[in-house]
N, C-alpha and C positions, 0 to 999 in steps of 0.2 A: 251486155254493155258494161254493167258495173263490174263484172268479173274481169273484163279486159282492163278497165281503168285501175282496179285494185291490183291486178297483176303488174301493170306498168309502174304504178307508184311503188309497190314493194320491191321491184327490181331496180328502181331508181331511188334508192333509200335516202339520198341526200335531199331530194324533194320531199319525201315522206317525213323525214325528221324536221325539215324546215317548216312544213305545214303544221306538224304536231306542236312544235315549239311556238309557232305563231298563235295557234288556237289556245295553248296554255297561257301564253302572255295576254291574249285578248280576254280570256275568262278571268284571269287574275285582275287585270285592270278594271274590268267591269265591276267586279265585286268590291274592289278596293274603293273605287270612286262612289259606289252605291253606299257602302257601309260607312266609310270614313267621312265622306261628304255629308251624309245624314247627321252624324254625330258632331261634325264641325259646325253645321248649320244650327243644330239643336243647342249646342253649348257655346255659341258665339259670344254670349254675354259674359262668359268666364275667361275669354282669351286676353292675352297681353295687349294686342292691338286695340281691343275695345276699351280696356282700362286706360291705355295711354290717350285714347281719344276723349274719354270722359274727363281725365285729369286736365287735358288741354282746355276743354270746355269750362271746367271749374276755375282754372286760372283766369280765364277771360271774364267769367260771370260771378266770381266770388264776391260776397258782400264785404263792405268796408269794415275793418276791424276798429273797435272802439279803443281809444287810447286808455291805457291802464297805468295808474300811478303806483309803483311799488313802494314809494317812500311812505305813503299812508299806512300800508299794511305792516311795515317794519315797526312802526311805533305801536300799533295795536298788539302785535305779537309780544313785544317787550313788556307791555303793561300786563298782558295776560299771564306771562311767566312770573312776573313779580307778584301778582295777586295770588297765584297758586302757592308760592313759597310762603307768603304771609299767612295763608289759611292753614298751612301745615304746622306752624309753630315758629317759623322763622329761624332763630339762632340755634335752637336745639338744646338750650340749657334746661328747659322745662321737662325734658324727657328723663333726666337723671334722677 
């Protein structure tokens, strides 16, 4: 019986090639979904969609920012710069 089927399929090569291409496609799809699906699941925490979801959660739940006054820091920086210049000798006449 197998000999008859094989002979019929070989003589009707359109069916043979169609079946061969179907099986090749099926095997490829099986292994692609098995391997790629496994790594997609394993690395889901590294995906762009996961990062966007976490960022949206952060925007909703982010803590309140404390108000920060830059004017106080500017005065402290100027005083620190002036203090350093005075410690180095100031006008530079003493070096000559």
